[in-house]
C-alpha positions in Angstrom: 129.9 210.9 12.8 128.4 209.9 9.5 125.4 211.8 8.0 123.4 208.6 8.2 123.5 208.6 12.0 123.4 212.3 12.7 120.2 213.7 14.1 118.0 215.2 11.3 116.1 218.3 12.5 113.6 217.7 9.7 112.3 214.7 11.6 110.7 216.9 14.2 109.8 219.9 12.0 106.1 220.3 11.1 106.3 224.0 10.0 106.7 223.4 6.3 107.5 220.7 3.8 110.5 222.9 2.9 112.1 221.7 6.2 113.5 218.6 4.5 117.2 218.1 4.5 119.4 216.6 1.7 119.7 212.8 1.9 122.9 210.8 1.8 122.4 209.9 -1.8 121.8 213.6 -2.7 125.0 214.7 -1.0 127.1 211.9 -2.5 125.8 212.8 -6.0 127.4 216.2 -5.8 130.8 214.7 -6.5 129.6 213.5 -9.9 127.8 216.8 -10.8 128.5 218.7 -13.9 130.3 222.1 -13.5 129.2 224.0 -16.6 128.0 227.6 -16.8 124.2 227.6 -16.8 124.0 231.3 -17.8 125.5 230.1 -21.1 123.3 227.0 -21.2 126.4 224.8 -20.7 125.6 222.8 -17.6 124.6 219.2 -18.4 122.8 218.4 -15.2 120.7 221.5 -15.2 119.8 220.9 -18.9 118.9 217.3 -18.1 116.7 218.4 -15.2 114.9 221.0 -17.2 114.3 218.6 -20.0 113.1 215.9 -17.7 110.5 218.0 -15.9 109.3 219.4 -19.2 108.9 215.9 -20.5 107.0 214.8 -17.4 104.5 217.7 -17.9 104.3 217.4 -21.7 105.9 220.7 -22.3 108.6 221.7 -24.8 111.0 223.3 -22.4 111.9 224.0 -18.8 113.8 226.6 -16.8 115.5 225.9 -13.5 115.4 228.7 -11.0 116.3 229.0 -7.3 112.8 229.3 -5.8 109.1 228.9 -6.4 108.5 232.6 -6.0 111.0 233.4 -8.8 109.4 230.7 -11.0 105.9 232.2 -10.5 106.9 235.8 -10.9 108.9 235.0 -14.1 105.8 233.3 -15.5 103.6 236.2 -14.7 106.1 238.7 -16.0 106.5 236.8 -19.3 102.8 236.4 -19.8 102.0 240.0 -19.1 104.4 241.7 -21.6 102.2 244.8 -22.2 100.6 246.7 -19.3 98.1 247.6 -18.2 96.8 244.2 -17.4 95.3 242.2 -14.6 95.2 238.6 -13.5 92.7 236.4 -11.6 93.6 234.0 -8.8 92.3 232.7 -5.5 92.4 235.2 -2.7 94.7 232.7 -0.8 97.1 232.2 -3.6 100.8 232.2 -2.9 101.4 234.6 -5.7 99.5 237.4 -3.9 99.9 236.4 -0.3 103.5 235.3 0.0 105.5 236.8 -2.8 106.2 240.3 -1.5 104.0 242.2 -3.9 106.1 240.8 -6.8 103.2 241.2 -9.3 102.9 244.9 -8.7 106.7 245.5 -8.6 107.8 243.2 -11.5 104.8 243.1 -13.8 103.0 246.3 -13.2 99.8 244.3 -13.0 96.7 244.2 -10.9 95.9 240.9 -9.2 92.3 240.2 -8.4 92.0 237.6 -5.6 88.6 236.0 -5.6 86.9 234.2 -2.7 85.5 230.9 -4.1 81.8 230.7 -4.0 81.9 227.1 -2.8 84.5 227.9 -0.1 87.1 225.6 -1.6 88.2 226.3 -5.2 87.4 228.8 -8.0 84.9 227.6 -10.5 84.5 228.7 -14.1 81.6 230.8 -13.0 83.6 232.5 -10.3 86.3 233.5 -12.8 83.9 234.6 -15.5 82.1 236.9 -13.0 85.4 238.8 -12.4 87.0 238.9 -15.8 87.7 242.4 -17.1 87.3 242.3 -20.9 89.6 244.2 -23.2 86.9 246.4 -24.7 88.8 249.7 -24.8 87.7 251.3 -21.6 90.8 253.1 -20.4 89.7 253.0 -16.7 90.3 249.3 -16.4 93.2 246.8 -16.6 92.0 244.0 -18.9 92.4 240.4 -17.7 95.1 238.6 -19.5 96.1 235.8 -17.2 94.4 233.3 -14.9 96.6 231.7 -12.3 95.4 228.6 -10.4 97.2 226.8 -7.5 97.2 223.1 -7.1 97.4 222.0 -4.3 96.0 225.0 -2.4 96.1 224.7 1.4 96.7 221.0 0.8 93.4 220.6 -1.2 93.5 219.0 -4.6 91.8 221.1 -7.3 89.2 219.0 -9.0 90.5 218.0 -12.4 87.1 218.3 -14.0 86.8 221.9 -13.0 90.3 222.6 -14.3 89.2 221.1 -17.6 86.2 223.4 -17.7 88.2 226.5 -17.0 90.9 225.6 -19.5 88.5 224.7 -22.3 86.6 227.9 -21.9 89.5 230.4 -21.6 92.3 229.0 -23.8 92.0 230.2 -27.3 90.1 233.3 -26.2 93.2 235.4 -25.7 93.7 234.4 -22.1 96.8 232.6 -20.7 96.6 230.0 -17.9 99.4 229.5 -15.3 99.5 226.8 -12.6 101.4 227.4 -9.4 102.1 223.8 -9.1 104.5 224.0 -6.2 102.8 220.9 -4.8 101.4 219.5 -8.0 103.5 216.5 -7.2 101.2 215.8 -4.2 98.0 216.3 -6.3 99.5 213.9 -9.0 100.1 211.2 -6.4 96.7 211.7 -4.7 94.7 211.5 -7.9 96.8 209.3 -10.1 96.5 211.8 -12.9 99.7 212.1 -14.9 101.5 215.4 -14.8 101.3 215.5 -18.6 97.5 215.7 -18.4 97.8 218.7 -16.0 100.2 220.1 -18.6 97.6 220.0 -21.3 95.4 222.4 -19.4 97.9 225.2 -18.7 100.2 227.3 -20.8 102.8 227.2 -18.0 103.4 225.4 -14.7 105.8 226.1 -11.9 106.9 223.0 -10.0 108.8 223.2 -6.7 111.6 220.8 -6.0 112.3 221.9 -2.4 108.7 221.4 -1.3 107.4 217.9 -0.9 110.3 216.3 -2.8 113.0 217.5 -0.5 115.6 219.0 -2.9 117.6 221.7 -1.1 117.0 224.4 -3.7 114.9 225.2 -6.7 111.8 225.1 -9.0 111.3 224.4 -12.6 109.1 226.6 -14.8 107.8 224.8 -17.9 106.1 226.0 -21.1 106.8 226.2 -24.8 110.2 227.1 -26.1 109.4 230.6 -27.1 108.0 231.4 -23.6 110.9 229.8 -21.8 113.4 231.8 -23.9 111.8 235.0 -22.9 111.5 233.9 -19.3 115.3 233.2 -19.4 115.8 236.8 -20.4 113.8 238.1 -17.4 115.6 235.6 -15.1 118.9 237.3 -16.1 117.3 240.7 -15.6 116.5 240.1 -11.9 119.8 238.4 -11.2 118.6 234.9 -11.2 121.3 233.4 -13.4 123.1 230.4 -12.0 126.7 229.6 -12.9 127.9 226.2 -11.7 124.6 225.0 -10.5 124.9 221.4 -11.6 125.3 220.1 -8.0 121.9 221.6 -7.2 120.3 220.1 -10.3 121.8 216.7 -9.6 120.3 216.7 -6.1 117.0 217.8 -7.5 116.9 215.0 -10.0 117.5 212.5 -7.2 114.7 214.1 -5.1 112.2 213.5 -8.0 113.2 209.9 -8.6 113.7 208.8 -5.0 111.1 210.8 -3.1 108.1 211.2 -5.4 107.0 207.6 -4.6 107.1 208.4 -0.9 104.4 211.1 -1.2 101.5 208.5 -1.0 102.6 207.6 2.5 103.0 211.2 3.4 99.4 211.9 2.4 98.2 208.8 4.2 99.9 209.8 7.5 98.5 213.3 7.3 95.0 212.0 7.1 95.6 209.6 10.1 96.9 212.5 12.2 93.9 214.7 11.2 91.5 212.0 12.4 93.3 211.8 15.8 93.1 215.5 16.2 89.4 215.6 15.4 88.8 212.8 17.8 90.4 215.0 20.5 87.9 217.9 19.7 90.0 220.0 17.2 88.2 221.3 14.1 89.9 220.9 10.8 89.3 223.8 8.3 90.1 222.4 4.9 89.7 219.0 3.4 92.8 216.9 4.2 93.6 215.7 0.7 97.4 215.7 0.8 100.1 216.8 3.3 98.6 219.7 5.2 96.3 220.1 8.1 94.7 223.5 8.7 93.1 224.0 12.1 90.1 226.2 12.4 91.2 228.8 14.9 87.7 230.3 15.3 86.3 226.9 16.4 89.5 225.5 18.0 91.0 228.2 20.3 94.7 227.7 20.6 96.8 230.6 22.1 100.0 230.9 20.1 102.5 231.4 22.9 101.0 228.4 24.8 101.4 226.3 21.7 105.0 227.4 21.2 105.9 226.6 24.9 104.4 223.2 24.8 106.1 222.4 21.5 109.5 223.4 22.8 108.9 221.2 25.9 108.2 218.3 23.6 111.2 219.3 21.3 109.2 219.6 18.1 108.8 222.6 15.8 105.3 223.8 14.8 103.5 226.8 13.5 100.0 228.0 14.6 97.1 226.8 12.5 99.0 224.8 9.9 100.7 221.4 10.2 102.9 220.3 7.3 104.0 216.8 6.7 106.9 215.5 4.5 108.7 212.2 4.0 111.2 213.0 6.8 108.7 213.6 9.7 106.3 210.8 9.3 108.4 207.7 10.2 108.7 208.1 14.0 105.4 207.2 15.7 106.7 208.8 18.9 107.2 212.1 17.2 103.7 211.9 15.7 102.2 211.2 19.1 104.0 214.2 20.5 102.6 216.3 17.7 99.0 215.3 18.5 99.7 215.9 22.2 101.1 219.4 21.6 98.1 220.6 19.7 95.6 218.9 21.9 97.1 220.1 25.2 97.4 223.7 23.8 93.7 223.6 22.8 92.5 222.2 26.1 94.6 224.7 28.1 93.5 227.6 26.1 89.8 226.6 26.2 89.9 226.2 30.0 91.9 229.4 30.8 90.0 232.7 30.6 93.2 234.8 30.1 94.5 232.6 27.3 91.1 232.6 25.7 91.1 236.4 25.6 94.6 236.5 24.1 93.5 234.1 21.5 90.4 236.1 20.6 92.5 239.3 20.2 94.7 237.5 17.7 91.8 236.0 15.7 90.1 239.5 15.6 93.3 241.0 14.2 93.6 238.2 11.6 90.0 238.7 10.4 90.0 242.5 10.3 
């Protein structure tokens, strides 16, 4: 059976936009991939990919790594060369919530996760209120890095606020990093070129396996001196890739073929969100791109009930968050099932006292 007719599990998977599978064109490209040694900077496809993403973002150089976590942690480690130091980020940021305490382990740094005063994104004023100045007090770890995530929970960071933050802090001894795992989605949603985002940050991490659908990898971009040092740290943590040209070749195809598809992904996400709201579910964050976050305090959905209904309908979901990508938006029947699963789980939980109690216990644990 050819891969073009084989069932694609990504078509019914709404757990993450990492659920995408390689396309036929990606798989066929492997046969033409270079087979040089990337540790020795000798792989043509990896070098081309690094240069291409750097050019898109207006940066001097890029470094291909196997994951977004590695890309972010290499950026932080390279920025924070001399402890003690601290960094500022959103309290929901991937670098502190989902990267296994990498900042503490790899960079010996203190992350300060801030709750945005507007409930959506950090403002210049939010960050200024938490900055620890380097004024010689040995009790504190001075702030040296500000890391911002775009998109965060699917919401696009207002470009004007990023400009304010960048203009104020850059040139004052602070470094700015962007966890741009899904910056592709923000770029498509706003129409703002990636190079303009690049002007605001010293470094950006861009995922290739999220949104775009490459099987592996992220690219960290910055100036040449920074990337040279990050390459040193990549080697130190065992992140060197030997014959990785086949991965880079698939990633390049993912950028060129799938980036244009993100506009439709964002559109379908908004349409599904409206259908869920019409059925009484409450959406927590603004639906700007490819994520829907359901407010579990206002929309009681008992997790085991949700899982059972999803299995019955043969789709894969996670509690609270629904992720869309270019491989799960084409089949209207699947989208109808998705709406049915969450709506039925909500109504059943709401109308069943035992399920409501189980849901409340979970929410209490999450909040405290």
